[in-house]
N, C-alpha and C positions, 0 to 999 in steps of 0.2 A: 436231761435235757439238750439240745440241738447249739455245738459250737456255736454255731451264730446267734445264738440267743444272750449268749455273753457279751457279745462283745454293747457298748454304751449305746443308750437310743437318742432319738434327736433330743436338742432341751425345748423347752415349752412356747420360747420365740420362735425356731424352724419349726413347730406342728401347729404355729398358725397361717404359717405361710401356706400361697395359694401352688407352689410347686418347687420344686427343688433346685434353687438356684444354680447351685455347683453342678450339677447335674448337667442341669439346660445348657450355661456355660462353658463348660469342655466340651462336650459334644458340638456344641453351634464352634466352637472355636478349631477341634477337629475338621469339622466341614469345610468351613470356609479357608483353613488351610491346606486340605486337600486341591481347592478350588484352586487355588494359586499356585500350587504345584504340577497340577496336570496342565495346565498353561504353560508352567513352563518346560515340563517334560516334552509336552509334544511342538512346541518351536521351532518350525525347521524341517519338521519331519518329512515323510511323506504325504498324510492328510495331516488338512487344516488346522490348527490347535483349535478355530472359534467354534467351531460344528460342536467338538467333544466338549469343549468348557459349557457351551449353551447344552447339550445335553444332561452333563453333570447339574449343572444349576437346575434344569426342569425336573430333573430326577429328587434333588434335594426338593421342591417346593412339593411333589410329590409324594414324598416321604414324610416332609414337615407336616401337611393333612392327616395322613395316616397317624403319625405320633400324636398330631391333637385328639383326633378322634378317640384312640385308646387309652388315652393321658382323662380324659373325660369320660371311659365307660369303666362301669366296675368290673376286677379285671375275673368276679364269678363267671358273669355274663359272659366275659369273652371264651372262658373256657367252654358256654356250652357251643362255640363256634369251632373249637378246635376240632373235632372228626372230620367237619366237612371241610375245613381247610385241608387236613392230611390227606381224604381224599380227592380233593383236586391236584393236591399235589403226585400221588402216585399216578394220574395221567397223564398228566405232564410231563411225569418224569420217564414216563412209557413212552410217550407219544416224541419226545427229546431223540432216545432210541431208535424210533422207529422210522424219524425222517428228520430228525435233525442233521446240521450239515458235521462235518469234521471237520473243527479246529485247530490246530496246536494239538491235533493227535487226538482228539477228547470230543465225542458230543455230548456238549453239556448245555448249549441254547436251542431256543427257538427262533428262528428268521422268519422276522413277518415287513417286508420292503427294508425299509430303515432301521428299523428296529429289532434290540436282541434281546432275549429273556430267558435267564437265565432259573429254571423252577427251582435247583436244590437251594437256591437262596430264599424261596416262599417257605422251603421243607425248613429252614432251623427254626422259621417263624413257630409255624402248626406243630412243629415234634414239641420246642419249647413246654407249649401251653397243653397240648394232648400228653405229655407223660408227666408233668405234673397233674393233672387232673387224675389221671387213672392213677400214679404212686397215692395221690392222696385219697381216692375211695378202697384203696388198699392197704393200708397203712393199719397198721396196729400199734402193739407196741412195737414191735420191727416189722419190716418189711417180708414178709415168707417167700419162700421157696417159688410158689405158684405165681404169687405175685408177680416176683423176680423174674419169670418165664416169662409172664402176659405182657410185661414190659420189654422184654427185649424181641419177642415177637411181632410188637409193634414197632419198635424202631430196626428189624432187620431187614423190611422190605424196603423201605427208598435207600437203607443203606446197601442194600444190594444193588439196587436200581442205577445206584452213583455211584458203585464199583466198577458197576460194569461198562460206564461213560468210555474211558475211567477216569474218575478225580479222586486221587488221592485223598487230597487235602480234605475237599469237604466231608469223604469220608471219615477223616480222624476227626474233626469234628464234630460229627455226628457221635463216635465213638466217646470221647471225651466228654460231652452234653447227656450221653445215655449213663454213663458212670458219675459223673457229679450228682446227677437228678436221683439215682439208687441210693448214694451215700447218705446225702441231707434225708433222703424219705426212710432209712433207718436199716438199709440192707446190710446184714451183720458182712463183717470184713472180712471174713473166709470166705463168703460166698462171691463178695467180689474177686478175689484172691484167684479162685475157681473160675473164674471168668477170664480173668487175666492170663493163667494160666494155656485158658482154650483156644485163646487170642494169640498166642504165640504160636500153638500149635500149631494152628491155620494157617498160619503167614508161613510156617517153615515148611507146610504140605504144598503150598499155593508156587513156593519156590522150587518144591520138587517136581510139581507137575508142569513146572514151565509156561504156571497162569500169569507170572508175572513181565513185564514188559521188559525188551532190553534197556530201554531209554532210563527207565527207573533203575536196573542193578547198575549201569553206569554213572548213574546221580547219586547213590548209595557210594559208590566205590570212592569216586572221585570226593566224596564227604569225607568217608572213612581215612583216605592217604589224598588228602590234596594235592602234593604234589609228584605223584607218582602217575595221573592220568594226564592226559592230551588237554593241553591250556584251550586247544580251538572247539575242544570237543565238551564233554559232559559238563565239564570243570568252566567253562568258559562265563559263563553268567556270577557266580560266584566270586574267580577273579578279578572280574571287572567291578563287580560290588564293592570287592574288599578294596579296588586302588578308587574307587569315586567318593567311597565314605570315607577314607583315610585321607584323603586329601583336601577333605572339608577343613581340616584342623580344629582349632576352638574359634572361630565365628565365620568358619565358609569362606568360597571365594567369593561371595557375591552374588546377588537372585540376578541368572541370565546367564552367569560369567562361569558356570561351571563344565569343562572340557567335555568329562564323559556324558553326560547328560546333552548337551549340545551335539557332538558329533556320533552319538547312538550310538556310543561302546556298548551298553547295559540293556539289552532287549527286555522291553514290556515295562520299560520303566515309568509308565503313566498306569500302568495295575498294577500286578505283585510286586516290582521292585520300586515302587515308588519312594521310596526311604530311602533310597540309594542317591535322591535327588534332594531330600532336606538335608540327608546328611555334607553331600559336597556342597550344594547351594548357602545353604547357612552352620555347619560344621556341628560343632560338639553341642555350644549353647541353639540351636536351633531344633537336633534330635529329641536334647531333653523336655526341652520345651512340649515336644510333641509326646515324649512317654511320660511325662507330667499330666496333662490332660487325658492319656490313658489309664491311670493310676487313679485321678481325680472319677473317673466314671464308675470303676472298678470297686473301690474306696466307697461311693454314693451307694450302688449296689445292693455290695454288701451290708449296709448299713441299714437300706432300704426292708432286703431280706429279712434282718436280726428284728425288725420293726413289726413285718407283717402281722396284721389281725388274727391271720390263718394260715397254716400251712399250705394251704395253694398258693398264698401269694409267695410264703419263702421259697417254695418251689422253684415259681416261675422267675422272682429275681435270679434264686441261684442259677438257676438254666441261662441266663442272659449274661448274666456278669463269667461262665460257663466260656461261653460261645466267645465274649469276646475277649477275654483272655488269652484262650487257644489260639482264634486267629492272630492277635497281636503278636504271641511270643513267638511263632511259626513265622509269620511274616517278616519282622524285624531279625529273626535268628537268622533268617535265610541270608540277606544281606552282607551278613555279616561272617557267615560259617557256623554256625552253629547247630543248626540242621538241615537236615537234608533240603534238597530243592524240590518242594511237593506243589507248589502252584497257591498258593491263599493271598488274596486283597487285605491288606488293611485295612480296618473299619472305618469306613466316614472317610480317609484319605484318598484310598485307592480309587482308579476311572471305576465306572459299572454301576448302570440304573440301578438295576434290581439290586443289589449288595448295600448301594446308599440306602433304597428305600427298605429294604430288610433291618440292616444296623438303626435306623431311624423307628423304623416299628417296633423295636426291640426297648430304645430306650423309652418309648410311649409304655409300653408295659411295665417298665421301672416306675414312671409317674402314676399308672393305674394305680399297680400295690401300694404305692405310696401315699396316693392320695384316701383309698381306703381306709388307710389304719391313722389320720388324721383325725 
């Protein structure tokens, strides 16, 4: 029996409700909080705040519509479209490498006029559903070595394209997602440990062959020894982020009163480092509110996975939970120096149209699994 199924199921009263109110409420609170702090983070910046807020609000509307459609669709029907979404993702990721502009050292976006689109965000949704479908079909008492290899082959193609951008943060999300799906699907622990050993060996080999970018080595060095690096160099972001979060104290400096945010000391503080704005403006109390909302999303996701009517639903729900958890932990961890700076948005909070649409789509997938189980 899966460990997920040891979790208590919902009460009869909850089963009669049309939607998971706690999940919807937490996701909405995060999205609205993100909209407010994007406005604060970009106020007084080079680019006017209003257009960014409007774009994010429009993306939230599109994401809400996508989530509603997915929530009303049986997850088994959604799985039928996974190969098509996967194929579209591969085409778009290839186009990114061929014609995408280089922004912040990476080719991760397709630009059409004023619209920027990040295909790897679509890839998260596609890979969750496709891996769940594949492992569901190949699962016997446990997932065989052949089944594991097939899953890894499917996941390796978009992962290689994303690593070529390079976007190590999203690559890490894909690795974690694949590992969690394999574990829940019944892959033996010794096989997963062998894969982990191969992954470490691949990283060492890439390091020896100088396939790792210089700035990535500098970031890792500043993380391992924060006091030894150049405060104006690779360790600048983390140093300024820690100052911003620490200066917030218990209740924060007050909305639009944060000096680090207002003076632009923290780069990308409306995207990857938006948690620094939350910490500085609203302090420990505001930061805990945001983390509590994520805890609710992850808790409800695990409950939905445990109560799913089939293993396909369990795999989809755990894939969503894994994706949210890794992104949240890495994004928050970067701001306080717990993990290296690898660049990941805070789900539903950071600025980014494609990211918020993909995150809301994953919330819709959770509702789809939940609705099928009611």
